[in-house]
C-alpha positions in Angstrom: 230.3 95.5 108.6 227.3 96.9 106.6 224.6 98.9 107.7 222.2 98.0 105.0 221.6 99.9 101.5 221.1 103.4 100.8 219.2 105.2 98.0 221.3 106.2 94.8 220.8 107.3 91.4 222.4 105.5 88.7 222.6 106.6 85.1 221.4 104.0 82.8 221.7 105.8 79.4 221.8 109.3 78.1 219.3 111.5 79.9 218.2 108.6 82.1 218.7 108.2 86.0 217.3 105.2 87.9 216.5 105.3 91.8 218.1 102.4 93.1 219.3 100.7 96.4 223.0 100.0 96.7 225.3 99.1 99.5 226.0 101.7 102.0 229.8 102.8 102.8 231.0 100.8 105.5 231.5 102.3 108.7 235.1 102.3 109.9 236.3 101.9 106.4 237.5 105.5 105.6 241.0 106.0 104.6 243.0 109.0 106.1 241.8 112.4 105.2 238.4 111.1 104.1 234.8 112.2 105.4 231.6 110.3 105.3 228.5 112.4 104.7 224.7 112.0 104.6 223.8 114.2 101.7 221.4 116.7 102.3 221.4 119.0 99.1 223.4 119.2 95.9 223.7 121.7 92.9 223.8 120.8 89.1 227.1 122.2 87.5 227.4 122.8 84.0 230.3 120.3 83.8 227.8 117.8 85.0 225.6 118.0 82.0 227.5 116.5 79.3 227.8 113.2 81.3 224.1 113.3 81.7 223.4 113.5 77.9 225.7 110.6 77.2 229.4 112.0 77.1 231.9 109.3 78.9 233.9 110.7 82.0 237.6 109.6 81.7 237.6 109.5 85.5 234.4 107.7 86.6 233.3 104.2 85.4 230.1 103.8 83.5 227.1 102.8 86.1 228.9 104.6 88.9 226.0 104.9 91.5 225.7 108.6 92.2 227.4 109.9 89.2 227.3 112.8 88.0 227.2 115.3 90.7 230.0 116.9 92.4 228.6 120.0 94.3 227.5 118.8 97.6 226.1 119.7 101.1 226.0 117.1 103.8 226.0 116.1 107.7 229.3 114.5 108.7 228.8 111.1 109.9 232.2 109.9 110.2 235.4 111.7 109.6 239.0 110.9 109.4 240.0 114.5 108.5 241.0 116.5 111.6 239.6 119.9 110.9 236.3 118.4 110.1 234.1 116.8 113.0 231.3 114.5 113.0 227.7 116.4 113.4 229.0 119.3 111.3 227.3 120.2 108.0 229.7 120.9 105.3 229.8 122.1 101.6 232.0 121.3 98.8 233.2 118.8 96.3 231.9 115.1 96.3 235.6 114.0 95.0 234.2 111.0 93.5 231.9 113.0 91.5 228.9 110.8 92.9 226.9 113.1 95.0 223.5 111.6 93.7 223.3 109.3 96.5 222.3 109.1 100.3 225.8 108.6 101.7 229.2 110.0 100.1 232.7 109.6 100.9 234.8 112.6 100.2 238.1 114.3 100.6 238.1 116.6 103.6 240.5 119.0 101.7 237.7 119.9 99.5 234.9 120.4 102.2 234.0 123.3 104.5 232.0 123.4 107.9 229.5 126.4 107.3 227.6 128.4 109.7 224.2 126.5 110.8 222.4 129.9 109.7 222.4 128.8 106.2 219.7 126.0 105.1 221.3 123.2 102.8 219.8 124.4 99.7 221.2 127.8 100.0 224.6 126.4 101.2 225.0 124.7 97.7 225.8 128.1 96.2 229.1 128.5 98.4 230.8 125.8 96.1 230.5 127.4 92.5 231.1 130.8 94.3 234.2 129.4 95.7 235.3 128.4 92.2 234.4 131.8 90.8 236.4 133.6 93.8 239.3 131.5 93.2 239.4 132.4 89.4 239.2 136.0 90.0 242.1 135.6 92.3 243.9 134.6 89.1 243.2 137.2 87.1 245.0 139.7 89.4 243.7 143.6 89.7 240.5 144.1 87.9 240.0 147.8 89.3 238.9 150.2 86.5 238.7 147.5 83.9 235.7 146.7 81.3 234.9 143.2 82.1 232.6 141.1 80.0 231.2 137.8 80.8 229.7 135.6 78.2 227.0 133.7 79.5 224.9 134.8 82.5 223.9 131.7 83.7 224.7 130.6 87.6 228.5 130.8 87.0 228.5 133.7 84.9 225.9 135.7 87.2 228.7 135.1 90.1 231.6 136.2 87.9 229.7 139.4 87.1 229.0 140.2 90.8 232.4 139.2 92.1 234.1 141.4 89.1 232.1 144.2 89.9 232.5 144.2 93.5 236.4 143.8 93.2 236.3 147.3 91.2 235.7 146.5 87.6 234.6 149.9 86.0 232.1 148.2 83.7 230.5 144.7 83.5 228.7 143.5 80.2 226.9 140.5 80.2 226.2 138.6 77.2 223.5 135.8 76.9 221.1 134.2 74.5 218.9 133.9 77.5 217.2 137.1 78.7 218.9 137.9 81.9 217.7 141.6 82.2 215.6 140.5 85.3 218.8 139.9 87.4 220.9 142.7 85.8 220.9 145.1 88.4 221.2 142.7 91.4 224.4 141.2 89.6 226.0 144.6 89.0 225.5 144.2 85.1 226.0 147.5 83.8 225.2 146.6 80.3 223.3 143.4 79.3 223.4 142.1 75.8 220.5 139.6 74.7 222.4 137.9 71.8 224.4 135.1 71.1 228.4 135.5 71.7 229.4 135.5 68.0 226.9 137.9 67.0 228.0 140.4 69.8 231.7 140.1 68.9 231.3 140.6 65.2 229.3 144.1 65.8 231.3 145.4 68.7 232.9 148.7 68.3 236.8 149.1 69.1 236.0 151.4 71.9 233.5 149.2 73.5 236.0 146.1 73.5 236.6 144.7 77.2 239.9 144.6 78.7 238.9 141.3 80.5 236.6 138.6 79.2 235.2 135.6 81.0 234.1 132.6 78.7 231.3 131.2 81.1 229.5 129.0 78.2 231.5 126.2 77.4 230.7 122.8 76.0 231.6 123.8 72.3 234.5 125.8 70.7 232.6 128.7 68.9 232.7 131.0 71.8 236.2 130.9 72.5 236.6 132.4 69.1 234.1 135.1 69.9 235.8 135.8 73.2 239.3 136.4 71.4 237.5 138.4 68.6 235.6 140.9 71.1 238.6 141.4 73.5 240.6 144.6 73.4 244.1 144.9 72.5 246.4 143.4 75.3 243.3 142.2 76.8 242.9 138.7 78.7 240.3 136.1 78.4 239.7 133.5 80.9 238.1 130.1 80.2 236.2 128.8 83.0 234.6 125.2 83.1 235.7 121.8 81.9 235.7 121.7 78.0 233.7 118.7 76.1 236.4 118.9 73.5 240.0 117.8 74.2 241.5 120.3 71.5 240.0 123.9 70.7 240.9 125.7 67.6 241.3 129.2 68.2 242.2 132.1 66.2 245.8 132.2 67.0 246.9 135.2 64.6 244.1 137.4 66.3 245.5 136.3 69.6 249.3 136.9 68.5 248.5 140.5 66.9 246.4 141.7 69.8 249.3 140.9 72.5 246.6 138.9 74.4 246.7 136.5 77.2 244.4 133.4 77.4 244.0 131.9 80.9 242.2 128.9 82.5 242.3 126.5 85.4 240.4 124.6 88.1 240.2 125.4 91.9 243.6 124.0 93.2 243.1 121.5 95.9 245.1 123.3 98.7 242.8 126.3 98.3 239.5 124.7 98.5 238.7 125.0 102.0 240.0 128.6 102.2 237.7 129.9 99.1 234.8 127.8 100.5 235.3 129.8 103.7 235.5 133.3 101.7 232.2 132.2 99.7 230.5 132.1 103.0 231.9 135.4 104.3 231.0 136.8 100.7 227.3 135.4 100.7 226.6 136.7 104.2 227.8 140.4 102.7 225.7 140.0 99.7 222.4 137.8 100.5 220.9 139.3 97.6 222.6 136.6 95.6 220.7 133.9 97.0 217.3 134.8 95.4 219.2 135.9 92.1 221.2 133.0 91.6 219.0 130.0 93.2 216.1 128.3 91.5 213.4 126.6 93.5 214.9 123.0 94.4 213.9 119.7 93.0 213.8 116.4 95.3 216.6 113.9 94.7 213.9 111.7 93.5 213.1 114.2 90.7 216.8 114.4 89.6 216.0 113.5 86.0 213.6 116.5 85.7 216.3 118.7 87.5 219.0 117.9 84.9 216.5 118.2 81.9 215.7 121.8 83.3 219.3 122.6 83.8 220.1 121.6 80.1 217.5 124.1 78.8 218.2 127.5 80.5 215.6 130.1 80.5 214.7 133.6 82.0 214.0 133.2 85.7 216.0 130.0 86.2 219.6 130.0 87.5 221.4 127.3 89.8 219.2 124.2 89.7 219.5 122.4 93.1 218.5 119.2 94.7 217.2 118.4 98.2 217.0 115.4 100.4 213.9 113.5 100.3 212.4 110.8 98.0 
């Protein structure tokens, strides 16, 4: 049985999204573990941008309605996941990467029912924050270390704050965009307004970080800069989905420095746990809301929102979308 069409955005070419009517998910057709949501808000992730610009996804067929967007907040309309109830508002992953739509079916293991005290646009921040919290868990003890973050965009900003609250003795932020306006609130002790390669080439040995997060991605150059800048026995964490399947890295430098290179995505069994942890973290540090969220766009203006996200600038952090045409 169909309840009529729903709105959705469909990519028609590089940088082009078309507002259209498509079939709504049929009621009663959920598989075990799935949840049907009415989408209230969404966030544009850096990993969405290459697809918006025309890169092909290995997992999503061209022309899939709602693609590319996976950070969502929604109202539960139907649930076949025991821990999530109809009527709750949830945040997490659109596991089909199809969040640019009125209704979305997602896996319950990737959703968390959050407190009604958060508005949907603010709740969007919980998903990237959960990813950062999980990544920092993988780094182990950071107390007393000098940590550097390459790229102080939405993800890098959260990394800087979490690393500082976890006990990093010094946090350095490096970005071509001037982020000095949010330096203090993010716990950044030193902000370097430069590209990563220039910073890495000029850093003194005494200033090399023990831990370095590469939060820029989308090209191979900054991985070399990260390895070059890190201290002896340092650790580099690569965050994000790479555009290129193979990255050339300075292997001799990695070897001679006795370094560790780490990466990874948020594991499925941990997603609900770290989403809940992100909610607790945001309640504890509400100043992150103003520091990390830009004014929302409507879903009907999604193309303009993606274009803004592609061109980062001072004063713009997380680009979000809210319901309504």
